[in-house]
PDBQT receptor file of N, H, CA, C and O in Angstrom, charges set to zero:
ATOM      1  N   MET A   1      96.308 116.927 119.622  1.00  0.00    +0.000 N 
ATOM      2  CA  MET A   1      97.221 115.873 119.180  1.00  0.00    +0.000 C 
ATOM      3  C   MET A   1      96.541 115.001 118.121  1.00  0.00    +0.000 C 
ATOM      4  O   MET A   1      97.147 114.657 117.106  1.00  0.00    +0.000 OA
ATOM      5  N   SER A   2      95.290 114.653 118.364  1.00  0.00    +0.000 N 
ATOM      6  H   SER A   2      94.797 114.933 119.188  1.00  0.00    +0.000 HD
ATOM      7  CA  SER A   2      94.582 113.765 117.441  1.00  0.00    +0.000 C 
ATOM      8  C   SER A   2      94.381 114.428 116.073  1.00  0.00    +0.000 C 
ATOM      9  O   SER A   2      94.494 113.776 115.034  1.00  0.00    +0.000 OA
ATOM     10  N   THR A   3      94.083 115.730 116.090  1.00  0.00    +0.000 N 
ATOM     11  H   THR A   3      93.992 116.259 116.934  1.00  0.00    +0.000 HD
ATOM     12  CA  THR A   3      93.877 116.435 114.816  1.00  0.00    +0.000 C 
ATOM     13  C   THR A   3      95.156 116.419 113.988  1.00  0.00    +0.000 C 
ATOM     14  O   THR A   3      95.119 116.221 112.774  1.00  0.00    +0.000 OA
ATOM     15  N   ASN A   4      96.291 116.631 114.658  1.00  0.00    +0.000 N 
ATOM     16  H   ASN A   4      96.321 116.792 115.645  1.00  0.00    +0.000 HD
ATOM     17  CA  ASN A   4      97.578 116.603 113.984  1.00  0.00    +0.000 C 
ATOM     18  C   ASN A   4      97.806 115.231 113.354  1.00  0.00    +0.000 C 
ATOM     19  O   ASN A   4      98.268 115.126 112.218  1.00  0.00    +0.000 OA
ATOM     20  N   PHE A   5      97.473 114.181 114.110  1.00  0.00    +0.000 N 
ATOM     21  H   PHE A   5      97.097 114.266 115.032  1.00  0.00    +0.000 HD
ATOM     22  CA  PHE A   5      97.613 112.814 113.618  1.00  0.00    +0.000 C 
ATOM     23  C   PHE A   5      96.803 112.619 112.349  1.00  0.00    +0.000 C 
ATOM     24  O   PHE A   5      97.294 112.060 111.367  1.00  0.00    +0.000 OA
ATOM     25  N   TYR A   6      95.564 113.081 112.372  1.00  0.00    +0.000 N 
ATOM     26  H   TYR A   6      95.166 113.535 113.169  1.00  0.00    +0.000 HD
ATOM     27  CA  TYR A   6      94.702 112.909 111.196  1.00  0.00    +0.000 C 
ATOM     28  C   TYR A   6      95.187 113.738 110.022  1.00  0.00    +0.000 C 
ATOM     29  O   TYR A   6      95.090 113.311 108.872  1.00  0.00    +0.000 OA
ATOM     30  N   ALA A   7      95.710 114.925 110.309  1.00  0.00    +0.000 N 
ATOM     31  H   ALA A   7      95.789 115.273 111.243  1.00  0.00    +0.000 HD
ATOM     32  CA  ALA A   7      96.245 115.777 109.241  1.00  0.00    +0.000 C 
ATOM     33  C   ALA A   7      97.409 115.071 108.551  1.00  0.00    +0.000 C 
ATOM     34  O   ALA A   7      97.508 115.063 107.324  1.00  0.00    +0.000 OA
ATOM     35  N   LYS A   8      98.291 114.478 109.363  1.00  0.00    +0.000 N 
ATOM     36  H   LYS A   8      98.210 114.485 110.360  1.00  0.00    +0.000 HD
ATOM     37  CA  LYS A   8      99.429 113.753 108.806  1.00  0.00    +0.000 C 
ATOM     38  C   LYS A   8      98.942 112.581 107.967  1.00  0.00    +0.000 C 
ATOM     39  O   LYS A   8      99.422 112.351 106.856  1.00  0.00    +0.000 OA
ATOM     40  N   LYS A   9      97.984 111.846 108.514  1.00  0.00    +0.000 N 
ATOM     41  H   LYS A   9      97.595 112.032 109.416  1.00  0.00    +0.000 HD
ATOM     42  CA  LYS A   9      97.446 110.683 107.824  1.00  0.00    +0.000 C 
ATOM     43  C   LYS A   9      96.851 111.105 106.477  1.00  0.00    +0.000 C 
ATOM     44  O   LYS A   9      97.087 110.464 105.453  1.00  0.00    +0.000 OA
ATOM     45  N   ARG A  10      96.084 112.182 106.498  1.00  0.00    +0.000 N 
ATOM     46  H   ARG A  10      95.892 112.703 107.330  1.00  0.00    +0.000 HD
ATOM     47  CA  ARG A  10      95.460 112.694 105.283  1.00  0.00    +0.000 C 
ATOM     48  C   ARG A  10      96.506 113.117 104.252  1.00  0.00    +0.000 C 
ATOM     49  O   ARG A  10      96.376 112.830 103.062  1.00  0.00    +0.000 OA
ATOM     50  N   ALA A  11      97.539 113.799 104.727  1.00  0.00    +0.000 N 
ATOM     51  H   ALA A  11      97.645 114.033 105.693  1.00  0.00    +0.000 HD
ATOM     52  CA  ALA A  11      98.598 114.262 103.832  1.00  0.00    +0.000 C 
ATOM     53  C   ALA A  11      99.279 113.066 103.158  1.00  0.00    +0.000 C 
ATOM     54  O   ALA A  11      99.536 113.084 101.954  1.00  0.00    +0.000 OA
ATOM     55  N   ARG A  12      99.565 112.029 103.951  1.00  0.00    +0.000 N 
ATOM     56  H   ARG A  12      99.356 112.015 104.929  1.00  0.00    +0.000 HD
ATOM     57  CA  ARG A  12     100.213 110.838 103.414  1.00  0.00    +0.000 C 
ATOM     58  C   ARG A  12      99.305 110.194 102.368  1.00  0.00    +0.000 C 
ATOM     59  O   ARG A  12      99.756 109.805 101.290  1.00  0.00    +0.000 OA
ATOM     60  N   PHE A  13      98.019 110.089 102.701  1.00  0.00    +0.000 N 
ATOM     61  H   PHE A  13      97.652 110.405 103.576  1.00  0.00    +0.000 HD
ATOM     62  CA  PHE A  13      97.048 109.485 101.789  1.00  0.00    +0.000 C 
ATOM     63  C   PHE A  13      96.992 110.250 100.478  1.00  0.00    +0.000 C 
ATOM     64  O   PHE A  13      97.000 109.654  99.401  1.00  0.00    +0.000 OA
ATOM     65  N   LEU A  14      96.936 111.579 100.573  1.00  0.00    +0.000 N 
ATOM     66  H   LEU A  14      96.930 112.064 101.447  1.00  0.00    +0.000 HD
ATOM     67  CA  LEU A  14      96.837 112.405  99.371  1.00  0.00    +0.000 C 
ATOM     68  C   LEU A  14      98.089 112.271  98.514  1.00  0.00    +0.000 C 
ATOM     69  O   LEU A  14      98.011 112.242  97.286  1.00  0.00    +0.000 OA
ATOM     70  N   ALA A  15      99.244 112.190  99.170  1.00  0.00    +0.000 N 
ATOM     71  H   ALA A  15      99.308 112.213 100.167  1.00  0.00    +0.000 HD
ATOM     72  CA  ALA A  15     100.500 112.056  98.430  1.00  0.00    +0.000 C 
ATOM     73  C   ALA A  15     100.505 110.748  97.641  1.00  0.00    +0.000 C 
ATOM     74  O   ALA A  15     100.846 110.728  96.458  1.00  0.00    +0.000 OA
ATOM     75  N   THR A  16     100.120 109.647  98.312  1.00  0.00    +0.000 N 
ATOM     76  H   THR A  16      99.843 109.663  99.272  1.00  0.00    +0.000 HD
ATOM     77  CA  THR A  16     100.112 108.355  97.624  1.00  0.00    +0.000 C 
ATOM     78  C   THR A  16      99.076 108.367  96.511  1.00  0.00    +0.000 C 
ATOM     79  O   THR A  16      99.304 107.804  95.440  1.00  0.00    +0.000 OA
ATOM     80  N   LYS A  17      97.928 109.013  96.763  1.00  0.00    +0.000 N 
ATOM     81  H   LYS A  17      97.743 109.470  97.633  1.00  0.00    +0.000 HD
ATOM     82  CA  LYS A  17      96.868 109.086  95.776  1.00  0.00    +0.000 C 
ATOM     83  C   LYS A  17      97.342 109.833  94.527  1.00  0.00    +0.000 C 
ATOM     84  O   LYS A  17      97.097 109.407  93.398  1.00  0.00    +0.000 OA
ATOM     85  N   ASP A  18      98.033 110.966  94.758  1.00  0.00    +0.000 N 
ATOM     86  H   ASP A  18      98.232 111.312  95.675  1.00  0.00    +0.000 HD
ATOM     87  CA  ASP A  18      98.547 111.738  93.626  1.00  0.00    +0.000 C 
ATOM     88  C   ASP A  18      99.532 110.920  92.802  1.00  0.00    +0.000 C 
ATOM     89  O   ASP A  18      99.489 110.922  91.572  1.00  0.00    +0.000 OA
ATOM     90  N   ALA A  19     100.422 110.220  93.503  1.00  0.00    +0.000 N 
ATOM     91  H   ALA A  19     100.457 110.218  94.503  1.00  0.00    +0.000 HD
ATOM     92  CA  ALA A  19     101.405 109.395  92.805  1.00  0.00    +0.000 C 
ATOM     93  C   ALA A  19     100.698 108.322  91.979  1.00  0.00    +0.000 C 
ATOM     94  O   ALA A  19     101.039 108.086  90.820  1.00  0.00    +0.000 OA
ATOM     95  N   PHE A  20      99.708 107.678  92.597  1.00  0.00    +0.000 N 
ATOM     96  H   PHE A  20      99.431 107.869  93.538  1.00  0.00    +0.000 HD
ATOM     97  CA  PHE A  20      98.954 106.626  91.921  1.00  0.00    +0.000 C 
ATOM     98  C   PHE A  20      98.245 107.171  90.688  1.00  0.00    +0.000 C 
ATOM     99  O   PHE A  20      98.271 106.554  89.623  1.00  0.00    +0.000 OA
ATOM    100  N   LEU A  21      97.612 108.331  90.840  1.00  0.00    +0.000 N 
ATOM    101  H   LEU A  21      97.591 108.832  91.706  1.00  0.00    +0.000 HD
ATOM    102  CA  LEU A  21      96.888 108.927  89.722  1.00  0.00    +0.000 C 
ATOM    103  C   LEU A  21      97.829 109.283  88.578  1.00  0.00    +0.000 C 
ATOM    104  O   LEU A  21      97.509 109.078  87.408  1.00  0.00    +0.000 OA
ATOM    105  N   ALA A  22      98.990 109.816  88.931  1.00  0.00    +0.000 N 
ATOM    106  H   ALA A  22      99.250 109.983  89.882  1.00  0.00    +0.000 HD
ATOM    107  CA  ALA A  22      99.978 110.162  87.910  1.00  0.00    +0.000 C 
ATOM    108  C   ALA A  22     100.390 108.908  87.144  1.00  0.00    +0.000 C 
ATOM    109  O   ALA A  22     100.492 108.916  85.917  1.00  0.00    +0.000 OA
ATOM    110  N   LYS A  23     100.627 107.815  87.903  1.00  0.00    +0.000 N 
ATOM    111  H   LYS A  23     100.543 107.808  88.900  1.00  0.00    +0.000 HD
ATOM    112  CA  LYS A  23     101.036 106.557  87.289  1.00  0.00    +0.000 C 
ATOM    113  C   LYS A  23      99.957 106.044  86.335  1.00  0.00    +0.000 C 
ATOM    114  O   LYS A  23     100.249 105.679  85.196  1.00  0.00    +0.000 OA
ATOM    115  N   THR A  24      98.712 106.018  86.808  1.00  0.00    +0.000 N 
ATOM    116  H   THR A  24      98.475 106.314  87.734  1.00  0.00    +0.000 HD
ATOM    117  CA  THR A  24      97.625 105.497  85.989  1.00  0.00    +0.000 C 
ATOM    118  C   THR A  24      97.393 106.376  84.772  1.00  0.00    +0.000 C 
ATOM    119  O   THR A  24      97.059 105.881  83.695  1.00  0.00    +0.000 OA
ATOM    120  N   LYS A  25      97.572 107.696  84.945  1.00  0.00    +0.000 N 
ATOM    121  H   LYS A  25      97.843 108.098  85.820  1.00  0.00    +0.000 HD
ATOM    122  CA  LYS A  25      97.383 108.611  83.828  1.00  0.00    +0.000 C 
ATOM    123  C   LYS A  25      98.391 108.300  82.729  1.00  0.00    +0.000 C 
ATOM    124  O   LYS A  25      98.048 108.253  81.548  1.00  0.00    +0.000 OA
ATOM    125  N   GLU A  26      99.654 108.087  83.142  1.00  0.00    +0.000 N 
ATOM    126  H   GLU A  26      99.933 108.125  84.101  1.00  0.00    +0.000 HD
ATOM    127  CA  GLU A  26     100.696 107.741  82.179  1.00  0.00    +0.000 C 
ATOM    128  C   GLU A  26     100.347 106.433  81.467  1.00  0.00    +0.000 C 
ATOM    129  O   GLU A  26     100.473 106.316  80.249  1.00  0.00    +0.000 OA
ATOM    130  N   LYS A  27      99.905 105.456  82.260  1.00  0.00    +0.000 N 
ATOM    131  H   LYS A  27      99.803 105.552  83.251  1.00  0.00    +0.000 HD
ATOM    132  CA  LYS A  27      99.557 104.152  81.711  1.00  0.00    +0.000 C 
ATOM    133  C   LYS A  27      98.435 104.287  80.692  1.00  0.00    +0.000 C 
ATOM    134  O   LYS A  27      98.507 103.731  79.595  1.00  0.00    +0.000 OA
ATOM    135  N   SER A  28      97.389 105.036  81.067  1.00  0.00    +0.000 N 
ATOM    136  H   SER A  28      97.330 105.487  81.958  1.00  0.00    +0.000 HD
ATOM    137  CA  SER A  28      96.226 105.153  80.192  1.00  0.00    +0.000 C 
ATOM    138  C   SER A  28      96.582 105.885  78.904  1.00  0.00    +0.000 C 
ATOM    139  O   SER A  28      96.014 105.607  77.848  1.00  0.00    +0.000 OA
ATOM    140  N   LYS A  29      97.526 106.823  78.994  1.00  0.00    +0.000 N 
ATOM    141  H   LYS A  29      97.988 107.049  79.852  1.00  0.00    +0.000 HD
ATOM    142  CA  LYS A  29      97.951 107.546  77.801  1.00  0.00    +0.000 C 
ATOM    143  C   LYS A  29      98.507 106.574  76.775  1.00  0.00    +0.000 C 
ATOM    144  O   LYS A  29      98.239 106.700  75.581  1.00  0.00    +0.000 OA
ATOM    145  N   LYS A  30      99.281 105.605  77.243  1.00  0.00    +0.000 N 
ATOM    146  H   LYS A  30      99.499 105.502  78.214  1.00  0.00    +0.000 HD
ATOM    147  CA  LYS A  30      99.899 104.649  76.341  1.00  0.00    +0.000 C 
ATOM    148  C   LYS A  30      98.880 103.659  75.775  1.00  0.00    +0.000 C 
ATOM    149  O   LYS A  30      98.901 103.352  74.584  1.00  0.00    +0.000 OA
ATOM    150  N   THR A  31      97.987 103.161  76.638  1.00  0.00    +0.000 N 
ATOM    151  H   THR A  31      97.970 103.410  77.607  1.00  0.00    +0.000 HD
ATOM    152  CA  THR A  31      97.187 102.011  76.246  1.00  0.00    +0.000 C 
ATOM    153  C   THR A  31      95.876 102.327  75.543  1.00  0.00    +0.000 C 
ATOM    154  O   THR A  31      95.269 101.440  74.942  1.00  0.00    +0.000 OA
ATOM    155  N   LEU A  32      95.424 103.597  75.610  1.00  0.00    +0.000 N 
ATOM    156  H   LEU A  32      95.917 104.317  76.098  1.00  0.00    +0.000 HD
ATOM    157  CA  LEU A  32      94.100 103.873  75.064  1.00  0.00    +0.000 C 
ATOM    158  C   LEU A  32      94.054 103.846  73.546  1.00  0.00    +0.000 C 
ATOM    159  O   LEU A  32      94.799 104.560  72.874  1.00  0.00    +0.000 OA
ATOM    160  N   LYS A  33      93.179 103.020  73.021  1.00  0.00    +0.000 N 
ATOM    161  H   LYS A  33      92.574 102.439  73.566  1.00  0.00    +0.000 HD
ATOM    162  CA  LYS A  33      92.917 103.037  71.585  1.00  0.00    +0.000 C 
ATOM    163  C   LYS A  33      91.547 103.655  71.398  1.00  0.00    +0.000 C 
ATOM    164  O   LYS A  33      90.835 103.907  72.370  1.00  0.00    +0.000 OA
ATOM    165  N   GLU A  34      91.180 103.896  70.161  1.00  0.00    +0.000 N 
ATOM    166  H   GLU A  34      91.759 103.691  69.372  1.00  0.00    +0.000 HD
ATOM    167  CA  GLU A  34      89.880 104.495  69.905  1.00  0.00    +0.000 C 
ATOM    168  C   GLU A  34      88.795 103.473  70.215  1.00  0.00    +0.000 C 
ATOM    169  O   GLU A  34      88.910 102.296  69.873  1.00  0.00    +0.000 OA
ATOM    170  N   GLY A  35      87.735 103.949  70.873  1.00  0.00    +0.000 N 
ATOM    171  H   GLY A  35      87.642 104.906  71.151  1.00  0.00    +0.000 HD
ATOM    172  CA  GLY A  35      86.626 103.053  71.177  1.00  0.00    +0.000 C 
ATOM    173  C   GLY A  35      86.792 102.265  72.457  1.00  0.00    +0.000 C 
ATOM    174  O   GLY A  35      85.911 101.483  72.813  1.00  0.00    +0.000 OA
ATOM    175  N   THR A  36      87.889 102.448  73.153  1.00  0.00    +0.000 N 
ATOM    176  H   THR A  36      88.605 103.083  72.864  1.00  0.00    +0.000 HD
ATOM    177  CA  THR A  36      88.074 101.786  74.432  1.00  0.00    +0.000 C 
ATOM    178  C   THR A  36      87.155 102.433  75.456  1.00  0.00    +0.000 C 
ATOM    179  O   THR A  36      87.004 103.655  75.471  1.00  0.00    +0.000 OA
ATOM    180  N   THR A  37      86.539 101.623  76.314  1.00  0.00    +0.000 N 
ATOM    181  H   THR A  37      86.662 100.631  76.302  1.00  0.00    +0.000 HD
ATOM    182  CA  THR A  37      85.680 102.221  77.329  1.00  0.00    +0.000 C 
ATOM    183  C   THR A  37      86.522 102.670  78.514  1.00  0.00    +0.000 C 
ATOM    184  O   THR A  37      87.385 101.935  78.995  1.00  0.00    +0.000 OA
ATOM    185  N   ILE A  38      86.259 103.880  78.973  1.00  0.00    +0.000 N 
ATOM    186  H   ILE A  38      85.558 104.476  78.583  1.00  0.00    +0.000 HD
ATOM    187  CA  ILE A  38      86.937 104.393  80.162  1.00  0.00    +0.000 C 
ATOM    188  C   ILE A  38      85.891 104.497  81.257  1.00  0.00    +0.000 C 
ATOM    189  O   ILE A  38      84.765 104.929  81.012  1.00  0.00    +0.000 OA
ATOM    190  N   ILE A  39      86.263 104.106  82.450  1.00  0.00    +0.000 N 
ATOM    191  H   ILE A  39      87.178 103.755  82.649  1.00  0.00    +0.000 HD
ATOM    192  CA  ILE A  39      85.343 104.284  83.574  1.00  0.00    +0.000 C 
ATOM    193  C   ILE A  39      85.859 105.444  84.404  1.00  0.00    +0.000 C 
ATOM    194  O   ILE A  39      86.963 105.396  84.947  1.00  0.00    +0.000 OA
ATOM    195  N   VAL A  40      85.052 106.483  84.494  1.00  0.00    +0.000 N 
ATOM    196  H   VAL A  40      84.155 106.523  84.052  1.00  0.00    +0.000 HD
ATOM    197  CA  VAL A  40      85.425 107.675  85.248  1.00  0.00    +0.000 C 
ATOM    198  C   VAL A  40      84.552 107.730  86.484  1.00  0.00    +0.000 C 
ATOM    199  O   VAL A  40      83.329 107.624  86.390  1.00  0.00    +0.000 OA
ATOM    200  N   ARG A  41      85.174 107.894  87.645  1.00  0.00    +0.000 N 
ATOM    201  H   ARG A  41      86.167 107.980  87.721  1.00  0.00    +0.000 HD
ATOM    202  CA  ARG A  41      84.390 107.981  88.866  1.00  0.00    +0.000 C 
ATOM    203  C   ARG A  41      84.325 109.419  89.306  1.00  0.00    +0.000 C 
ATOM    204  O   ARG A  41      85.347 110.069  89.523  1.00  0.00    +0.000 OA
ATOM    205  N   LYS A  42      83.089 109.916  89.438  1.00  0.00    +0.000 N 
ATOM    206  H   LYS A  42      82.259 109.388  89.262  1.00  0.00    +0.000 HD
ATOM    207  CA  LYS A  42      82.909 111.275  89.961  1.00  0.00    +0.000 C 
ATOM    208  C   LYS A  42      82.105 111.141  91.236  1.00  0.00    +0.000 C 
ATOM    209  O   LYS A  42      80.876 111.065  91.203  1.00  0.00    +0.000 OA
ATOM    210  N   GLY A  43      82.795 111.112  92.351  1.00  0.00    +0.000 N 
ATOM    211  H   GLY A  43      83.793 111.174  92.378  1.00  0.00    +0.000 HD
ATOM    212  CA  GLY A  43      82.092 110.949  93.616  1.00  0.00    +0.000 C 
ATOM    213  C   GLY A  43      81.396 109.608  93.638  1.00  0.00    +0.000 C 
ATOM    214  O   GLY A  43      82.043 108.569  93.507  1.00  0.00    +0.000 OA
ATOM    215  N   TRP A  44      80.103 109.617  93.801  1.00  0.00    +0.000 N 
ATOM    216  H   TRP A  44      79.577 110.461  93.908  1.00  0.00    +0.000 HD
ATOM    217  CA  TRP A  44      79.362 108.351  93.867  1.00  0.00    +0.000 C 
ATOM    218  C   TRP A  44      78.859 107.925  92.506  1.00  0.00    +0.000 C 
ATOM    219  O   TRP A  44      78.385 106.800  92.346  1.00  0.00    +0.000 OA
ATOM    220  N   ARG A  45      78.957 108.830  91.495  1.00  0.00    +0.000 N 
ATOM    221  H   ARG A  45      79.342 109.743  91.625  1.00  0.00    +0.000 HD
ATOM    222  CA  ARG A  45      78.516 108.450  90.158  1.00  0.00    +0.000 C 
ATOM    223  C   ARG A  45      79.650 107.784  89.413  1.00  0.00    +0.000 C 
ATOM    224  O   ARG A  45      80.810 108.168  89.561  1.00  0.00    +0.000 OA
ATOM    225  N   THR A  46      79.320 106.788  88.616  1.00  0.00    +0.000 N 
ATOM    226  H   THR A  46      78.377 106.476  88.497  1.00  0.00    +0.000 HD
ATOM    227  CA  THR A  46      80.331 106.152  87.785  1.00  0.00    +0.000 C 
ATOM    228  C   THR A  46      79.944 106.391  86.344  1.00  0.00    +0.000 C 
ATOM    229  O   THR A  46      78.846 106.032  85.917  1.00  0.00    +0.000 OA
ATOM    230  N   ILE A  47      80.845 106.998  85.598  1.00  0.00    +0.000 N 
ATOM    231  H   ILE A  47      81.736 107.290  85.945  1.00  0.00    +0.000 HD
ATOM    232  CA  ILE A  47      80.548 107.344  84.222  1.00  0.00    +0.000 C 
ATOM    233  C   ILE A  47      81.401 106.466  83.309  1.00  0.00    +0.000 C 
ATOM    234  O   ILE A  47      82.609 106.337  83.507  1.00  0.00    +0.000 OA
ATOM    235  N   VAL A  48      80.768 105.876  82.325  1.00  0.00    +0.000 N 
ATOM    236  H   VAL A  48      79.786 105.981  82.164  1.00  0.00    +0.000 HD
ATOM    237  CA  VAL A  48      81.509 105.067  81.372  1.00  0.00    +0.000 C 
ATOM    238  C   VAL A  48      81.555 105.834  80.064  1.00  0.00    +0.000 C 
ATOM    239  O   VAL A  48      80.521 106.199  79.504  1.00  0.00    +0.000 OA
ATOM    240  N   LYS A  49      82.774 106.076  79.582  1.00  0.00    +0.000 N 
ATOM    241  H   LYS A  49      83.614 105.780  80.037  1.00  0.00    +0.000 HD
ATOM    242  CA  LYS A  49      82.923 106.846  78.352  1.00  0.00    +0.000 C 
ATOM    243  C   LYS A  49      83.621 105.996  77.310  1.00  0.00    +0.000 C 
ATOM    244  O   LYS A  49      84.378 105.083  77.642  1.00  0.00    +0.000 OA
ATOM    245  N   LYS A  50      83.362 106.301  76.048  1.00  0.00    +0.000 N 
ATOM    246  H   LYS A  50      82.748 107.043  75.779  1.00  0.00    +0.000 HD
ATOM    247  CA  LYS A  50      84.157 105.719  74.976  1.00  0.00    +0.000 C 
ATOM    248  C   LYS A  50      85.282 106.692  74.684  1.00  0.00    +0.000 C 
ATOM    249  O   LYS A  50      85.078 107.906  74.677  1.00  0.00    +0.000 OA
ATOM    250  N   ALA A  51      86.453 106.164  74.449  1.00  0.00    +0.000 N 
ATOM    251  H   ALA A  51      86.619 105.178  74.455  1.00  0.00    +0.000 HD
ATOM    252  CA  ALA A  51      87.587 107.039  74.183  1.00  0.00    +0.000 C 
ATOM    253  C   ALA A  51      87.549 107.526  72.749  1.00  0.00    +0.000 C 
ATOM    254  O   ALA A  51      87.399 106.734  71.818  1.00  0.00    +0.000 OA
ATOM    255  N   GLU A  52      87.684 108.833  72.574  1.00  0.00    +0.000 N 
ATOM    256  H   GLU A  52      87.805 109.476  73.330  1.00  0.00    +0.000 HD
ATOM    257  CA  GLU A  52      87.814 109.362  71.221  1.00  0.00    +0.000 C 
ATOM    258  C   GLU A  52      89.266 109.157  70.790  1.00  0.00    +0.000 C 
ATOM    259  O   GLU A  52      90.075 108.602  71.534  1.00  0.00    +0.000 OA
ATOM    260  N   LYS A  53      89.578 109.608  69.595  1.00  0.00    +0.000 N 
ATOM    261  H   LYS A  53      88.921 110.059  68.991  1.00  0.00    +0.000 HD
ATOM    262  CA  LYS A  53      90.969 109.496  69.150  1.00  0.00    +0.000 C 
ATOM    263  C   LYS A  53      91.868 110.261  70.096  1.00  0.00    +0.000 C 
ATOM    264  O   LYS A  53      91.595 111.413  70.433  1.00  0.00    +0.000 OA
ATOM    265  N   GLN A  54      92.933 109.623  70.519  1.00  0.00    +0.000 N 
ATOM    266  H   GLN A  54      93.155 108.688  70.244  1.00  0.00    +0.000 HD
ATOM    267  CA  GLN A  54      93.836 110.275  71.451  1.00  0.00    +0.000 C 
ATOM    268  C   GLN A  54      94.805 111.172  70.697  1.00  0.00    +0.000 C 
ATOM    269  O   GLN A  54      95.414 110.746  69.716  1.00  0.00    +0.000 OA
ATOM    270  N   THR A  55      94.949 112.406  71.147  1.00  0.00    +0.000 N 
ATOM    271  H   THR A  55      94.454 112.752  71.944  1.00  0.00    +0.000 HD
ATOM    272  CA  THR A  55      95.928 113.302  70.550  1.00  0.00    +0.000 C 
ATOM    273  C   THR A  55      97.213 113.172  71.340  1.00  0.00    +0.000 C 
ATOM    274  O   THR A  55      97.231 113.409  72.548  1.00  0.00    +0.000 OA
ATOM    275  N   LYS A  56      98.265 112.804  70.680  1.00  0.00    +0.000 N 
ATOM    276  H   LYS A  56      98.250 112.612  69.699  1.00  0.00    +0.000 HD
ATOM    277  CA  LYS A  56      99.540 112.590  71.380  1.00  0.00    +0.000 C 
ATOM    278  C   LYS A  56     100.296 113.896  71.475  1.00  0.00    +0.000 C 
ATOM    279  O   LYS A  56     101.395 113.935  72.028  1.00  0.00    +0.000 OA
TER     280      LYS A  56
């Protein structure tokens, strides 16, 4: 029973996460100018990138 509960919880979390990521991706597409710093999180590492010219 507990495993099922956690599976459901995980599924809900992943769904909200995907929605959030999609939203932020759309937002970033609009707002990024050249030279804007982007913070990318890869696990425990945090990478700061400069945005190149965005291809629309």
